[in-house]
CHARMM internal coordinates of N, CA and C (Angstrom, degrees):
IC EDIT
DIST 1 N 1 CA 1.4516
DIST 1 CA 1 C 1.5285
ANGL 1 N 1 CA 1 C 111.03
DIST 1 C 2 N 1.3228
ANGL 1 CA 1 C 2 N 116.27
DIHE 1 N 1 CA 1 C 2 N -37.91
DIST 2 N 2 CA 1.4635
ANGL 1 C 2 N 2 CA 119.69
DIHE 1 CA 1 C 2 N 2 CA -179.32
DIST 2 CA 2 C 1.5253
ANGL 2 N 2 CA 2 C 110.53
DIHE 1 C 2 N 2 CA 2 C -60.83
DIST 2 C 3 N 1.3229
ANGL 2 CA 2 C 3 N 117.41
DIHE 2 N 2 CA 2 C 3 N -39.79
DIST 3 N 3 CA 1.4680
ANGL 2 C 3 N 3 CA 120.76
DIHE 2 CA 2 C 3 N 3 CA -179.89
DIST 3 CA 3 C 1.5209
ANGL 3 N 3 CA 3 C 112.28
DIHE 2 C 3 N 3 CA 3 C -66.38
DIST 3 C 4 N 1.3220
ANGL 3 CA 3 C 4 N 118.13
DIHE 3 N 3 CA 3 C 4 N -23.30
DIST 4 N 4 CA 1.4671
ANGL 3 C 4 N 4 CA 122.29
DIHE 3 CA 3 C 4 N 4 CA -179.79
DIST 4 CA 4 C 1.5208
ANGL 4 N 4 CA 4 C 112.35
DIHE 3 C 4 N 4 CA 4 C -92.08
DIST 4 C 5 N 1.3235
ANGL 4 CA 4 C 5 N 117.08
DIHE 4 N 4 CA 4 C 5 N -6.89
DIST 5 N 5 CA 1.4608
ANGL 4 C 5 N 5 CA 121.11
DIHE 4 CA 4 C 5 N 5 CA -174.67
DIST 5 CA 5 C 1.5273
ANGL 5 N 5 CA 5 C 111.82
DIHE 4 C 5 N 5 CA 5 C -64.82
DIST 5 C 6 N 1.3225
ANGL 5 CA 5 C 6 N 117.79
DIHE 5 N 5 CA 5 C 6 N -46.86
DIST 6 N 6 CA 1.4675
ANGL 5 C 6 N 6 CA 120.29
DIHE 5 CA 5 C 6 N 6 CA -179.39
DIST 6 CA 6 C 1.5140
ANGL 6 N 6 CA 6 C 111.20
DIHE 5 C 6 N 6 CA 6 C 51.10
DIST 6 C 7 N 1.3306
ANGL 6 CA 6 C 7 N 117.40
DIHE 6 N 6 CA 6 C 7 N -124.89
DIST 7 N 7 CA 1.4646
ANGL 6 C 7 N 7 CA 121.42
DIHE 6 CA 6 C 7 N 7 CA 178.82
DIST 7 CA 7 C 1.5270
ANGL 7 N 7 CA 7 C 111.98
DIHE 6 C 7 N 7 CA 7 C -97.72
DIST 7 C 8 N 1.3292
ANGL 7 CA 7 C 8 N 117.32
DIHE 7 N 7 CA 7 C 8 N 3.07
DIST 8 N 8 CA 1.4617
ANGL 7 C 8 N 8 CA 121.20
DIHE 7 CA 7 C 8 N 8 CA 179.86
DIST 8 CA 8 C 1.5234
ANGL 8 N 8 CA 8 C 110.53
DIHE 7 C 8 N 8 CA 8 C -73.20
DIST 8 C 9 N 1.3256
ANGL 8 CA 8 C 9 N 117.07
DIHE 8 N 8 CA 8 C 9 N 161.76
DIST 9 N 9 CA 1.4575
ANGL 8 C 9 N 9 CA 120.75
DIHE 8 CA 8 C 9 N 9 CA 178.95
DIST 9 CA 9 C 1.5203
ANGL 9 N 9 CA 9 C 112.10
DIHE 8 C 9 N 9 CA 9 C -86.41
DIST 9 C 10 N 1.3345
ANGL 9 CA 9 C 10 N 117.19
DIHE 9 N 9 CA 9 C 10 N -23.56
DIST 10 N 10 CA 1.4636
ANGL 9 C 10 N 10 CA 120.65
DIHE 9 CA 9 C 10 N 10 CA 178.48
DIST 10 CA 10 C 1.5274
ANGL 10 N 10 CA 10 C 109.39
DIHE 9 C 10 N 10 CA 10 C -151.41
DIST 10 C 11 N 1.3237
ANGL 10 CA 10 C 11 N 115.45
DIHE 10 N 10 CA 10 C 11 N 146.15
DIST 11 N 11 CA 1.4619
ANGL 10 C 11 N 11 CA 121.21
DIHE 10 CA 10 C 11 N 11 CA 176.00
DIST 11 CA 11 C 1.5204
ANGL 11 N 11 CA 11 C 108.54
DIHE 10 C 11 N 11 CA 11 C -140.41
DIST 11 C 12 N 1.3307
ANGL 11 CA 11 C 12 N 116.35
DIHE 11 N 11 CA 11 C 12 N 136.04
DIST 12 N 12 CA 1.4592
ANGL 11 C 12 N 12 CA 122.59
DIHE 11 CA 11 C 12 N 12 CA 175.30
DIST 12 CA 12 C 1.5212
ANGL 12 N 12 CA 12 C 107.48
DIHE 11 C 12 N 12 CA 12 C -123.42
DIST 12 C 13 N 1.3337
ANGL 12 CA 12 C 13 N 117.22
DIHE 12 N 12 CA 12 C 13 N 136.85
DIST 13 N 13 CA 1.4654
ANGL 12 C 13 N 13 CA 121.21
DIHE 12 CA 12 C 13 N 13 CA -176.03
DIST 13 CA 13 C 1.5214
ANGL 13 N 13 CA 13 C 110.80
DIHE 12 C 13 N 13 CA 13 C -137.03
DIST 13 C 14 N 1.3459
ANGL 13 CA 13 C 14 N 114.48
DIHE 13 N 13 CA 13 C 14 N 143.51
DIST 14 N 14 CA 1.4642
ANGL 13 C 14 N 14 CA 120.94
DIHE 13 CA 13 C 14 N 14 CA 174.36
DIST 14 CA 14 C 1.5202
ANGL 14 N 14 CA 14 C 108.30
DIHE 13 C 14 N 14 CA 14 C -162.49
DIST 14 C 15 N 1.3238
ANGL 14 CA 14 C 15 N 116.42
DIHE 14 N 14 CA 14 C 15 N 124.85
DIST 15 N 15 CA 1.4659
ANGL 14 C 15 N 15 CA 122.32
DIHE 14 CA 14 C 15 N 15 CA 175.76
DIST 15 CA 15 C 1.5264
ANGL 15 N 15 CA 15 C 113.26
DIHE 14 C 15 N 15 CA 15 C 49.09
DIST 15 C 16 N 1.3194
ANGL 15 CA 15 C 16 N 117.22
DIHE 15 N 15 CA 15 C 16 N 42.54
DIST 16 N 16 CA 1.4564
ANGL 15 C 16 N 16 CA 121.44
DIHE 15 CA 15 C 16 N 16 CA 178.52
DIST 16 CA 16 C 1.5131
ANGL 16 N 16 CA 16 C 115.12
DIHE 15 C 16 N 16 CA 16 C 85.32
DIST 16 C 17 N 1.3303
ANGL 16 CA 16 C 17 N 118.20
DIHE 16 N 16 CA 16 C 17 N -9.69
DIST 17 N 17 CA 1.4658
ANGL 16 C 17 N 17 CA 121.10
DIHE 16 CA 16 C 17 N 17 CA 176.72
DIST 17 CA 17 C 1.5234
ANGL 17 N 17 CA 17 C 108.25
DIHE 16 C 17 N 17 CA 17 C -87.35
DIST 17 C 18 N 1.3290
ANGL 17 CA 17 C 18 N 116.43
DIHE 17 N 17 CA 17 C 18 N 130.61
DIST 18 N 18 CA 1.4576
ANGL 17 C 18 N 18 CA 121.70
DIHE 17 CA 17 C 18 N 18 CA -178.34
DIST 18 CA 18 C 1.5212
ANGL 18 N 18 CA 18 C 109.07
DIHE 17 C 18 N 18 CA 18 C -124.38
DIST 18 C 19 N 1.3221
ANGL 18 CA 18 C 19 N 116.03
DIHE 18 N 18 CA 18 C 19 N 129.53
DIST 19 N 19 CA 1.4652
ANGL 18 C 19 N 19 CA 122.84
DIHE 18 CA 18 C 19 N 19 CA 175.23
DIST 19 CA 19 C 1.5233
ANGL 19 N 19 CA 19 C 106.50
DIHE 18 C 19 N 19 CA 19 C -117.95
DIST 19 C 20 N 1.3315
ANGL 19 CA 19 C 20 N 117.25
DIHE 19 N 19 CA 19 C 20 N 126.16
DIST 20 N 20 CA 1.4606
ANGL 19 C 20 N 20 CA 120.74
DIHE 19 CA 19 C 20 N 20 CA 178.79
DIST 20 CA 20 C 1.5205
ANGL 20 N 20 CA 20 C 109.99
DIHE 19 C 20 N 20 CA 20 C -127.13
DIST 20 C 21 N 1.3228
ANGL 20 CA 20 C 21 N 114.99
DIHE 20 N 20 CA 20 C 21 N 159.57
DIST 21 N 21 CA 1.4559
ANGL 20 C 21 N 21 CA 120.92
DIHE 20 CA 20 C 21 N 21 CA 176.14
DIST 21 CA 21 C 1.5161
ANGL 21 N 21 CA 21 C 108.73
DIHE 20 C 21 N 21 CA 21 C -150.05
DIST 21 C 22 N 1.3129
ANGL 21 CA 21 C 22 N 115.15
DIHE 21 N 21 CA 21 C 22 N 153.38
DIST 22 N 22 CA 1.4576
ANGL 21 C 22 N 22 CA 121.59
DIHE 21 CA 21 C 22 N 22 CA 176.34
DIST 22 CA 22 C 1.5252
ANGL 22 N 22 CA 22 C 111.36
DIHE 21 C 22 N 22 CA 22 C -110.24
DIST 22 C 23 N 1.3270
ANGL 22 CA 22 C 23 N 116.54
DIHE 22 N 22 CA 22 C 23 N 3.67
DIST 23 N 23 CA 1.4626
ANGL 22 C 23 N 23 CA 119.98
DIHE 22 CA 22 C 23 N 23 CA 179.53
DIST 23 CA 23 C 1.5205
ANGL 23 N 23 CA 23 C 109.86
DIHE 22 C 23 N 23 CA 23 C -72.44
DIST 23 C 24 N 1.3250
ANGL 23 CA 23 C 24 N 115.49
DIHE 23 N 23 CA 23 C 24 N 158.83
DIST 24 N 24 CA 1.4580
ANGL 23 C 24 N 24 CA 121.49
DIHE 23 CA 23 C 24 N 24 CA -176.46
DIST 24 CA 24 C 1.5151
ANGL 24 N 24 CA 24 C 111.96
DIHE 23 C 24 N 24 CA 24 C -95.95
DIST 24 C 25 N 1.3115
ANGL 24 CA 24 C 25 N 114.66
DIHE 24 N 24 CA 24 C 25 N 160.01
DIST 25 N 25 CA 1.4582
ANGL 24 C 25 N 25 CA 121.62
DIHE 24 CA 24 C 25 N 25 CA 175.47
DIST 25 CA 25 C 1.5164
ANGL 25 N 25 CA 25 C 112.69
DIHE 24 C 25 N 25 CA 25 C 67.69
DIST 25 C 26 N 1.3348
ANGL 25 CA 25 C 26 N 115.12
DIHE 25 N 25 CA 25 C 26 N -148.61
DIST 26 N 26 CA 1.4641
ANGL 25 C 26 N 26 CA 120.72
DIHE 25 CA 25 C 26 N 26 CA -178.38
DIST 26 CA 26 C 1.5238
ANGL 26 N 26 CA 26 C 111.91
DIHE 25 C 26 N 26 CA 26 C -89.89
DIST 26 C 27 N 1.3324
ANGL 26 CA 26 C 27 N 117.67
DIHE 26 N 26 CA 26 C 27 N 1.88
DIST 27 N 27 CA 1.4665
ANGL 26 C 27 N 27 CA 121.78
DIHE 26 CA 26 C 27 N 27 CA -177.29
DIST 27 CA 27 C 1.5252
ANGL 27 N 27 CA 27 C 113.65
DIHE 26 C 27 N 27 CA 27 C -52.42
DIST 27 C 28 N 1.3340
ANGL 27 CA 27 C 28 N 119.53
DIHE 27 N 27 CA 27 C 28 N -45.24
DIST 28 N 28 CA 1.4689
ANGL 27 C 28 N 28 CA 118.07
DIHE 27 CA 27 C 28 N 28 CA -178.95
DIST 28 CA 28 C 1.5296
ANGL 28 N 28 CA 28 C 112.75
DIHE 27 C 28 N 28 CA 28 C -60.24
DIST 28 C 29 N 1.3165
ANGL 28 CA 28 C 29 N 117.13
DIHE 28 N 28 CA 28 C 29 N -41.71
DIST 29 N 29 CA 1.4626
ANGL 28 C 29 N 29 CA 120.46
DIHE 28 CA 28 C 29 N 29 CA -178.95
DIST 29 CA 29 C 1.5179
ANGL 29 N 29 CA 29 C 111.92
DIHE 28 C 29 N 29 CA 29 C -71.05
DIST 29 C 30 N 1.3284
ANGL 29 CA 29 C 30 N 117.38
DIHE 29 N 29 CA 29 C 30 N -42.13
DIST 30 N 30 CA 1.4628
ANGL 29 C 30 N 30 CA 118.74
DIHE 29 CA 29 C 30 N 30 CA 179.70
DIST 30 CA 30 C 1.5243
ANGL 30 N 30 CA 30 C 111.09
DIHE 29 C 30 N 30 CA 30 C -66.31
DIST 30 C 31 N 1.3306
ANGL 30 CA 30 C 31 N 117.82
DIHE 30 N 30 CA 30 C 31 N -36.43
DIST 31 N 31 CA 1.4670
ANGL 30 C 31 N 31 CA 120.30
DIHE 30 CA 30 C 31 N 31 CA 177.54
DIST 31 CA 31 C 1.5257
ANGL 31 N 31 CA 31 C 111.31
DIHE 30 C 31 N 31 CA 31 C -64.91
DIST 31 C 32 N 1.3274
ANGL 31 CA 31 C 32 N 117.49
DIHE 31 N 31 CA 31 C 32 N -40.36
DIST 32 N 32 CA 1.4633
ANGL 31 C 32 N 32 CA 120.55
DIHE 31 CA 31 C 32 N 32 CA 177.46
DIST 32 CA 32 C 1.5236
ANGL 32 N 32 CA 32 C 111.00
DIHE 31 C 32 N 32 CA 32 C -62.85
DIST 32 C 33 N 1.3151
ANGL 32 CA 32 C 33 N 116.44
DIHE 32 N 32 CA 32 C 33 N -45.26
DIST 33 N 33 CA 1.4677
ANGL 32 C 33 N 33 CA 120.73
DIHE 32 CA 32 C 33 N 33 CA -179.65
DIST 33 CA 33 C 1.5197
ANGL 33 N 33 CA 33 C 110.54
DIHE 32 C 33 N 33 CA 33 C -64.23
DIST 33 C 34 N 1.3371
ANGL 33 CA 33 C 34 N 117.20
DIHE 33 N 33 CA 33 C 34 N -45.68
DIST 34 N 34 CA 1.4632
ANGL 33 C 34 N 34 CA 120.89
DIHE 33 CA 33 C 34 N 34 CA -179.52
DIST 34 CA 34 C 1.5242
ANGL 34 N 34 CA 34 C 112.33
DIHE 33 C 34 N 34 CA 34 C -65.00
DIST 34 C 35 N 1.3361
ANGL 34 CA 34 C 35 N 117.32
DIHE 34 N 34 CA 34 C 35 N -27.62
DIST 35 N 35 CA 1.4621
ANGL 34 C 35 N 35 CA 120.33
DIHE 34 CA 34 C 35 N 35 CA 179.90
DIST 35 CA 35 C 1.5236
ANGL 35 N 35 CA 35 C 111.97
DIHE 34 C 35 N 35 CA 35 C -78.38
DIST 35 C 36 N 1.3235
ANGL 35 CA 35 C 36 N 116.03
DIHE 35 N 35 CA 35 C 36 N -10.13
DIST 36 N 36 CA 1.4606
ANGL 35 C 36 N 36 CA 119.87
DIHE 35 CA 35 C 36 N 36 CA -179.70
DIST 36 CA 36 C 1.5137
ANGL 36 N 36 CA 36 C 113.60
DIHE 35 C 36 N 36 CA 36 C 88.53
DIST 36 C 37 N 1.3189
ANGL 36 CA 36 C 37 N 117.13
DIHE 36 N 36 CA 36 C 37 N 7.56
DIST 37 N 37 CA 1.4661
ANGL 36 C 37 N 37 CA 120.70
DIHE 36 CA 36 C 37 N 37 CA 179.19
DIST 37 CA 37 C 1.5210
ANGL 37 N 37 CA 37 C 109.75
DIHE 36 C 37 N 37 CA 37 C -63.33
DIST 37 C 38 N 1.3235
ANGL 37 CA 37 C 38 N 116.33
DIHE 37 N 37 CA 37 C 38 N 136.98
DIST 38 N 38 CA 1.4610
ANGL 37 C 38 N 38 CA 121.26
DIHE 37 CA 37 C 38 N 38 CA 177.72
DIST 38 CA 38 C 1.5216
ANGL 38 N 38 CA 38 C 108.24
DIHE 37 C 38 N 38 CA 38 C -89.77
DIST 38 C 39 N 1.3223
ANGL 38 CA 38 C 39 N 116.26
DIHE 38 N 38 CA 38 C 39 N 101.25
DIST 39 N 39 CA 1.4565
ANGL 38 C 39 N 39 CA 120.76
DIHE 38 CA 38 C 39 N 39 CA -179.49
DIST 39 CA 39 C 1.5233
ANGL 39 N 39 CA 39 C 111.32
DIHE 38 C 39 N 39 CA 39 C -107.80
DIST 39 C 40 N 1.3210
ANGL 39 CA 39 C 40 N 116.78
DIHE 39 N 39 CA 39 C 40 N 16.75
DIST 40 N 40 CA 1.4623
ANGL 39 C 40 N 40 CA 119.71
DIHE 39 CA 39 C 40 N 40 CA 178.37
DIST 40 CA 40 C 1.5230
ANGL 40 N 40 CA 40 C 109.55
DIHE 39 C 40 N 40 CA 40 C -65.79
DIST 40 C 41 N 1.3106
ANGL 40 CA 40 C 41 N 115.70
DIHE 40 N 40 CA 40 C 41 N 137.95
DIST 41 N 41 CA 1.4508
ANGL 40 C 41 N 41 CA 121.13
DIHE 40 CA 40 C 41 N 41 CA 179.48
DIST 41 CA 41 C 1.5161
ANGL 41 N 41 CA 41 C 114.90
DIHE 40 C 41 N 41 CA 41 C 83.80
DIST 41 C 42 N 1.3239
ANGL 41 CA 41 C 42 N 117.84
DIHE 41 N 41 CA 41 C 42 N -3.63
DIST 42 N 42 CA 1.4612
ANGL 41 C 42 N 42 CA 120.85
DIHE 41 CA 41 C 42 N 42 CA 178.39
DIST 42 CA 42 C 1.5290
ANGL 42 N 42 CA 42 C 109.71
DIHE 41 C 42 N 42 CA 42 C -76.37
DIST 42 C 43 N 1.3178
ANGL 42 CA 42 C 43 N 116.50
DIHE 42 N 42 CA 42 C 43 N 145.99
DIST 43 N 43 CA 1.4587
ANGL 42 C 43 N 43 CA 122.21
DIHE 42 CA 42 C 43 N 43 CA 169.78
DIST 43 CA 43 C 1.5178
ANGL 43 N 43 CA 43 C 106.67
DIHE 42 C 43 N 43 CA 43 C -88.66
DIST 43 C 44 N 1.3281
ANGL 43 CA 43 C 44 N 116.47
DIHE 43 N 43 CA 43 C 44 N 142.58
DIST 44 N 44 CA 1.4620
ANGL 43 C 44 N 44 CA 119.91
DIHE 43 CA 43 C 44 N 44 CA -176.50
DIST 44 CA 44 C 1.5215
ANGL 44 N 44 CA 44 C 110.82
DIHE 43 C 44 N 44 CA 44 C -128.08
DIST 44 C 45 N 1.3235
ANGL 44 CA 44 C 45 N 115.04
DIHE 44 N 44 CA 44 C 45 N 147.02
DIST 45 N 45 CA 1.4609
ANGL 44 C 45 N 45 CA 122.56
DIHE 44 CA 44 C 45 N 45 CA 173.17
DIST 45 CA 45 C 1.5152
ANGL 45 N 45 CA 45 C 107.30
DIHE 44 C 45 N 45 CA 45 C -139.89
DIST 45 C 46 N 1.3339
ANGL 45 CA 45 C 46 N 115.51
DIHE 45 N 45 CA 45 C 46 N 141.07
DIST 46 N 46 CA 1.4636
ANGL 45 C 46 N 46 CA 118.47
DIHE 45 CA 45 C 46 N 46 CA 176.83
DIST 46 CA 46 C 1.5160
ANGL 46 N 46 CA 46 C 109.27
DIHE 45 C 46 N 46 CA 46 C -134.12
DIST 46 C 47 N 1.3105
ANGL 46 CA 46 C 47 N 113.78
DIHE 46 N 46 CA 46 C 47 N 161.14
DIST 47 N 47 CA 1.4580
ANGL 46 C 47 N 47 CA 121.12
DIHE 46 CA 46 C 47 N 47 CA -179.32
DIST 47 CA 47 C 1.5217
ANGL 47 N 47 CA 47 C 106.79
DIHE 46 C 47 N 47 CA 47 C -110.83
DIST 47 C 48 N 1.3147
ANGL 47 CA 47 C 48 N 115.52
DIHE 47 N 47 CA 47 C 48 N 125.73
DIST 48 N 48 CA 1.4542
ANGL 47 C 48 N 48 CA 120.10
DIHE 47 CA 47 C 48 N 48 CA 176.44
DIST 48 CA 48 C 1.5168
ANGL 48 N 48 CA 48 C 107.30
DIHE 47 C 48 N 48 CA 48 C -79.23
DIST 48 C 49 N 1.3329
ANGL 48 CA 48 C 49 N 115.73
DIHE 48 N 48 CA 48 C 49 N 119.79
DIST 49 N 49 CA 1.4606
ANGL 48 C 49 N 49 CA 121.22
DIHE 48 CA 48 C 49 N 49 CA -177.78
DIST 49 CA 49 C 1.5188
ANGL 49 N 49 CA 49 C 108.82
DIHE 48 C 49 N 49 CA 49 C -114.36
DIST 49 C 50 N 1.3269
ANGL 49 CA 49 C 50 N 117.21
DIHE 49 N 49 CA 49 C 50 N 130.03
DIST 50 N 50 CA 1.4539
ANGL 49 C 50 N 50 CA 121.03
DIHE 49 CA 49 C 50 N 50 CA 176.83
DIST 50 CA 50 C 1.4679
ANGL 50 N 50 CA 50 C 109.68
DIHE 49 C 50 N 50 CA 50 C 98.97
END
COOR INIT
IC SEED 1 N 1 CA 1 C
IC BUILD
């Protein structure tokens, strides 16, 4: 996940699937959970901004 982070604020990876977001805080994760996305088993990396 760290290698996929680049300039994004968060990256989640599993079996070649990569999900990234540039939103701040926990918003990207809460939006994924609320949308019903199955992110179990994903590796995650985030960038501390500020």
